[in-house]
C-alpha positions as CSV (number, residue, x, y, z in Angstrom):
1,M,31.3,91.4,132.1
2,T,31.1,93.9,135.0
3,E,30.0,97.4,134.2
4,P,33.1,99.7,133.6
5,E,33.8,102.3,136.2
6,F,32.8,105.0,133.7
7,S,30.0,103.5,131.7
8,I,28.6,105.6,128.9
9,K,26.2,103.0,127.5
10,K,23.2,105.4,127.8
11,N,25.1,108.0,125.8
12,L,25.8,105.5,123.0
13,E,22.1,104.4,123.0
14,E,21.0,108.0,122.6
15,A,23.4,108.6,119.8
16,G,22.6,105.3,118.1
17,T,26.2,104.3,117.9
18,D,28.2,101.1,118.6
19,A,31.1,102.7,120.5
20,Y,32.8,105.9,121.7
21,L,36.4,106.6,120.4
22,M,38.9,109.2,121.7
23,I,42.3,109.9,120.4
24,G,44.6,112.1,122.5
25,N,47.7,112.5,124.6
26,L,48.8,113.9,127.9
27,H,47.0,117.2,127.1
28,N,43.6,115.5,126.8
29,S,41.9,115.5,130.2
30,D,39.0,113.1,129.2
31,I,41.3,110.4,128.0
32,Y,43.5,110.6,131.2
33,Y,40.4,110.7,133.4
34,V,39.0,107.4,132.0
35,T,42.3,105.6,131.4
36,R,44.5,107.0,134.2
37,F,47.3,106.8,131.6
38,L,49.5,109.5,130.1
39,A,51.7,109.5,127.0
40,S,53.3,112.3,125.0
41,D,52.3,110.7,121.7
42,D,48.7,110.1,120.7
43,F,46.9,107.0,121.8
44,A,43.3,105.9,121.7
45,Y,40.5,104.8,124.0
46,L,37.5,102.8,122.9
47,Q,34.3,101.9,124.9
48,T,31.8,99.7,123.0
49,A,28.0,99.5,123.5
50,A,28.7,96.2,125.2
51,E,30.8,98.1,127.7
52,K,34.1,96.7,126.6
53,E,37.0,99.1,127.1
54,I,40.2,99.0,125.0
55,L,43.4,101.1,125.2
56,F,45.2,101.3,121.9
57,I,48.9,102.4,122.3
58,S,52.4,102.2,120.9
59,D,54.3,99.0,121.6
60,M,56.9,100.9,123.7
61,E,54.2,102.1,126.1
62,K,52.6,98.7,126.7
63,G,54.6,97.7,129.8
64,R,53.9,101.0,131.5
65,A,50.2,100.9,130.5
66,E,49.8,97.5,132.0
67,I,51.0,98.9,135.3
68,E,49.4,102.4,135.3
69,S,46.2,102.2,133.2
70,R,42.8,101.2,134.7
71,V,41.9,99.7,131.3
72,S,42.9,96.0,131.2
73,T,42.4,95.3,127.5
74,I,45.4,96.8,125.7
75,R,46.1,96.6,122.0
76,T,49.3,97.9,120.4
77,L,50.2,99.3,117.0
78,Q,52.1,96.2,116.0
79,D,49.1,94.0,117.1
80,L,47.3,95.7,114.2
81,G,50.2,95.6,111.7
82,Y,51.4,99.2,111.9
83,R,54.8,98.5,110.3
84,E,53.3,96.6,107.4
85,K,50.8,99.4,106.9
86,M,53.6,102.0,107.0
87,K,55.5,100.2,104.2
88,E,52.3,100.1,102.2
89,K,50.9,103.6,102.9
90,K,54.3,105.5,103.1
91,D,52.6,107.8,105.6
92,P,52.4,107.4,109.4
93,S,49.1,109.2,109.8
94,I,47.4,107.0,107.2
95,A,49.0,103.9,108.7
96,Y,47.7,104.9,112.2
97,A,44.2,105.6,110.9
98,A,44.2,102.2,109.1
99,C,45.1,100.5,112.4
100,I,42.1,102.3,114.1
101,S,39.9,101.1,111.2
102,E,41.1,97.5,111.7
103,L,40.5,97.8,115.4
104,L,37.0,98.9,114.9
105,T,36.3,96.3,112.3
106,G,37.6,93.6,114.6
107,E,35.1,94.7,117.3
108,G,32.2,94.7,114.8
109,I,31.8,98.4,115.1
110,K,30.1,100.4,112.3
111,K,28.8,103.6,113.9
112,I,31.2,105.6,116.2
113,S,30.6,108.4,118.5
114,V,33.5,110.8,118.9
115,P,34.1,114.0,120.9
116,Y,33.8,117.4,119.2
117,D,37.5,117.8,119.1
118,F,38.2,114.4,117.4
119,P,41.0,114.8,114.8
120,V,39.7,115.7,111.3
121,F,42.1,113.5,109.5
122,E,41.1,110.3,111.3
123,S,37.4,111.2,111.0
124,N,37.7,111.6,107.2
125,Y,39.7,108.4,106.9
126,L,37.1,106.4,108.9
127,T,34.2,107.9,107.0
128,E,35.8,107.0,103.6
129,A,36.4,103.5,105.0
130,G,32.6,103.1,105.5
131,F,32.2,104.0,109.2
132,S,29.6,106.5,110.4
133,V,31.4,109.0,112.6
134,I,29.0,111.1,114.8
135,P,30.4,113.9,117.0
136,I,28.7,114.1,120.4
137,K,29.2,116.2,123.5
138,S,31.8,114.5,125.7
139,P,30.0,112.1,128.1
140,F,33.0,112.2,130.5
141,R,32.9,116.0,131.1
142,K,29.6,115.6,133.0
143,I,30.9,112.5,134.9
144,R,34.1,114.5,135.8
145,S,32.0,117.3,137.4
146,S,31.4,115.2,140.5
147,K,34.7,114.6,142.2
148,R,35.7,111.4,143.9
149,P,37.6,111.4,147.2
150,E,41.0,110.9,145.6
151,E,40.3,113.8,143.2
152,L,39.3,116.1,146.1
153,E,42.6,115.3,147.8
154,A,44.5,116.1,144.6
155,I,42.7,119.4,144.3
156,K,43.4,120.2,147.9
157,Y,47.0,119.6,147.3
158,A,47.2,122.0,144.4
159,Q,45.3,124.5,146.4
160,M,47.8,124.2,149.3
161,A,50.6,124.9,146.9
162,G,48.7,127.8,145.4
163,E,48.2,129.4,148.8
164,K,51.9,129.0,149.6
165,A,52.7,130.8,146.3
166,M,50.1,133.5,147.0
167,E,51.5,134.1,150.5
168,A,55.0,134.5,149.0
169,A,53.7,137.0,146.5
170,I,51.8,139.0,149.0
171,A,54.7,139.0,151.4
172,L,56.9,140.4,148.7
173,I,54.4,143.2,148.0
174,S,53.8,143.9,151.6
175,G,57.5,144.1,152.4
176,A,58.2,146.5,149.6
177,K,59.2,150.1,150.1
178,E,57.4,153.0,148.4
179,R,59.3,155.6,146.5
180,D,57.8,158.2,144.1
181,G,54.7,156.1,143.8
182,F,56.4,152.8,142.9
183,L,57.3,149.8,145.0
184,Y,60.9,148.8,145.6
185,H,62.4,145.5,146.9
186,S,66.1,145.2,147.9
187,G,66.7,148.6,146.4
188,E,65.3,147.7,143.0
189,V,61.9,148.5,141.4
190,L,59.5,145.6,142.2
191,T,58.0,144.4,138.9
192,G,55.1,142.1,138.0
193,A,57.7,139.8,136.4
194,K,59.5,139.5,139.8
195,V,56.3,138.6,141.6
196,L,55.5,136.1,138.9
197,S,58.9,134.5,139.3
198,V,58.4,134.1,143.1
199,I,55.0,132.5,142.5
200,D,56.5,130.0,139.9
201,H,59.4,129.1,142.1
202,T,57.2,128.5,145.1
203,L,54.9,126.2,143.1
204,L,57.8,124.2,141.8
205,N,58.9,123.6,145.4
206,Y,55.6,121.7,145.8
207,G,55.7,119.9,142.5
208,C,53.2,122.2,140.9
209,E,53.2,124.5,137.9
210,A,51.0,127.3,136.6
211,E,50.6,128.8,133.2
212,E,49.2,132.3,132.5
213,T,49.3,133.3,136.2
214,I,47.9,136.9,136.4
215,V,49.8,139.6,138.1
216,S,48.3,143.0,137.3
217,C,48.5,146.5,138.7
218,G,46.7,149.7,138.6
219,K,44.6,150.3,135.4
220,D,45.7,146.9,134.1
221,T,43.5,145.4,136.7
222,A,40.4,146.9,134.9
223,N,40.9,144.1,132.4
224,P,40.0,140.7,134.1
225,H,42.9,139.0,132.4
226,G,45.2,142.0,132.2
227,T,48.9,141.6,133.2
228,T,51.7,143.9,134.3
229,E,55.2,142.8,133.7
230,G,56.8,146.1,134.6
231,P,57.0,148.2,137.7
232,L,54.3,147.8,140.4
233,R,52.8,151.0,141.9
234,A,51.7,151.9,145.4
235,N,48.2,153.0,146.4
236,V,46.5,151.1,143.5
237,P,45.1,147.5,143.4
238,I,47.2,144.6,142.5
239,I,45.4,141.4,141.3
240,L,47.0,138.0,141.9
241,D,45.3,135.1,140.2
242,I,47.0,131.7,140.5
243,F,45.6,128.5,139.1
244,P,48.2,125.8,139.9
245,R,48.3,122.2,138.7
246,S,50.1,119.3,140.4
247,K,52.6,117.9,137.9
248,T,52.0,114.3,139.2
249,K,48.4,114.4,140.4
250,R,47.3,116.4,137.3
251,Y,44.6,118.4,139.1
252,F,44.2,122.1,139.2
253,A,43.1,124.6,141.9
254,D,42.3,128.3,141.4
255,M,42.3,131.4,143.6
256,T,42.5,135.2,143.4
257,R,43.4,137.9,145.8
258,T,43.5,141.7,145.3
259,V,46.0,143.6,147.5
260,L,47.2,147.2,147.8
261,H,50.4,148.5,149.3
262,G,50.0,152.0,150.6
263,K,46.8,153.9,151.0
264,A,43.5,152.9,149.4
265,S,41.0,155.5,148.3
266,E,37.5,155.4,149.7
267,E,36.2,154.4,146.3
268,L,38.5,151.4,146.2
269,K,37.7,150.4,149.7
270,K,34.0,150.4,148.8
271,M,34.6,148.3,145.7
272,Y,36.6,145.8,147.7
273,E,33.9,145.4,150.5
274,T,31.2,145.1,147.9
275,V,33.1,142.3,146.0
276,L,33.6,140.6,149.3
277,G,29.9,140.9,150.1
278,A,28.9,139.6,146.7
279,Q,31.1,136.5,147.2
280,K,29.6,135.9,150.6
281,K,26.1,136.1,149.0
282,G,27.3,133.4,146.5
283,F,28.5,131.2,149.3
284,E,25.1,131.4,151.0
285,M,23.4,130.3,147.7
286,V,25.5,127.2,147.0
287,K,23.8,124.0,147.9
288,P,22.7,120.8,146.0
289,G,19.8,121.4,143.6
290,V,20.3,125.2,143.3
291,K,20.9,126.3,139.7
292,T,24.3,127.8,139.0
293,S,22.4,130.6,137.2
294,D,20.6,131.4,140.5
295,V,24.0,131.8,142.3
296,H,25.2,134.0,139.5
297,N,22.0,136.2,139.5
298,A,22.2,136.6,143.3
299,V,25.7,138.0,142.9
300,C,24.5,140.3,140.1
301,D,21.6,141.4,142.3
302,F,24.0,142.2,145.1
303,F,26.2,144.4,142.9
304,E,23.3,146.2,141.3
305,A,21.7,146.8,144.8
306,H,25.0,148.5,145.8
307,G,25.0,150.8,142.7
308,Y,27.4,148.9,140.5
309,D,27.0,147.9,136.9
310,T,26.7,144.3,135.6
311,Y,26.9,142.9,132.1
312,R,23.5,141.3,132.8
313,S,22.1,144.8,132.1
314,G,24.3,145.3,129.1
315,A,27.1,147.3,130.8
316,K,30.7,146.9,129.7
317,V,32.1,147.9,133.0
318,G,31.5,146.7,136.6
319,F,30.9,143.0,136.9
320,I,31.6,141.7,133.4
321,H,32.1,138.0,133.7
322,S,30.5,134.9,135.1
323,T,30.6,134.1,138.8
324,G,32.7,131.0,138.6
325,H,33.4,127.6,137.0
326,G,34.2,124.0,137.8
327,V,37.8,123.0,138.6
328,G,39.4,119.6,138.2
329,L,41.6,118.1,135.5
330,D,41.0,121.4,133.6
331,V,41.1,124.8,135.3
332,H,37.7,125.6,133.6
333,E,35.3,122.7,133.5
334,L,31.7,121.8,134.3
335,P,29.7,123.2,135.9
336,G,29.9,126.8,134.8
337,V,28.5,129.3,137.3
338,G,26.9,131.8,134.9
339,E,23.7,132.5,133.0
340,N,23.3,129.0,131.6
341,G,22.4,127.4,134.8
342,V,22.5,123.7,135.8
343,P,21.6,122.3,139.2
344,L,24.6,122.0,141.6
345,E,25.4,118.5,142.8
346,V,27.2,117.1,145.8
347,G,30.8,116.6,144.7
348,N,31.0,119.7,142.4
349,V,34.1,121.8,142.9
350,I,33.5,125.4,141.8
351,T,35.0,128.8,142.1
352,L,33.2,131.9,143.2
353,E,35.1,134.9,141.8
354,P,33.0,138.1,141.7
355,G,34.8,141.2,140.5
356,L,34.4,144.9,139.6
357,Y,36.3,146.6,136.8
358,Y,36.4,150.3,135.9
359,P,39.0,151.6,133.4
360,E,39.5,154.9,135.3
361,I,39.8,153.2,138.7
362,G,41.1,149.7,138.3
363,G,39.7,146.3,139.2
364,I,39.0,144.2,142.3
365,R,38.5,140.4,142.2
366,I,38.4,137.8,145.0
367,E,38.2,134.1,144.2
368,D,37.7,131.1,146.4
369,M,37.2,127.4,145.5
370,V,34.4,125.5,147.2
371,L,33.1,121.9,147.4
372,V,29.4,121.5,147.1
373,T,28.3,119.4,150.1
374,E,25.0,117.9,151.2
375,K,24.2,120.9,153.4
376,G,25.9,123.7,151.4
377,C,29.6,124.2,150.6
378,Q,33.0,123.7,152.1
379,N,35.6,126.4,151.3
380,F,38.9,124.9,150.2
381,T,40.5,128.3,150.2
382,R,41.9,129.2,153.7
383,L,44.1,132.2,152.9
384,E,42.9,135.4,154.5
385,K,41.3,138.3,152.5
386,R,43.1,141.5,153.3
387,F,43.1,144.4,150.9
388,V,45.7,146.8,152.3
389,V,49.0,145.0,152.9
């Protein structure tokens, strides 16, 4: 048998188990990553210590799985007598768990590794059936952190769509008229909800979607995840944070721009230039072998050297979050660019998103997404950084 594309034999040896079992659906990134198959109902993936892979699905999904999935061994519910078990158990969850139990028994498996988020009901059922169920850290999350060429292309596509949406949002703000301190578009007050709608519609034009897009204005920007649905004001920062995902390719991108329509105070200008400088310092640090904590600390050092607070020194204002995170099938994945550092590797896709936040002033955040290369990094984010629009 040839080694599977995503062998986790070493992980199973370390855990002392016979197999790794996942149960999930289209919301589970690990199970999609390893199977390249999606379904709205739960299905299961099994990899044994002998490196055999099995996809366990409903009968109605078999034809599609044979075409789409990279896993060639497919077992269905009826293969394991689901209908008969339903008649006996009178409960679909018990019948499903009984099928899983029979699948494991048929493969001679006694000790199972499962991810931390493995369903409690199935875990309890298998334990009562005599199996050892051992939760372990997902072995696929680390594998996922190094992106293959086709993944990079999918991320670039999502990024392109995100930039189109960002351009549309900034154009709307830039083209607004100021009246009594508020922004107006086509004679009506320009709201955060309107800007969000333009972002969503633009993303849909490119087959992408985004949940929890951030549009925040004024003092709302002092909260990194603050939002403003109502009127947008002139002469104050507006943060736009878009993390789109391609609906077909499934991969995310992530970017943030801070803009201001009107006149920026000297204090806001200084904050913006300092955030920009901190991000540049982060870019300079990124290369294979450098710990993510070193990148983060360099950004903190830069802020502190310019007179700004960081949470590293216990402050609750200033730079109050990590420098970045990995991006892929999840918008936040490994490696994290913060205090708990790991060495960067070629193929990592990470964000660098320094920011400053002060309740009495507002916030500034700039976020680009970069690929770690052999000599440093390649910035996937091409959209200009311009504060006053």
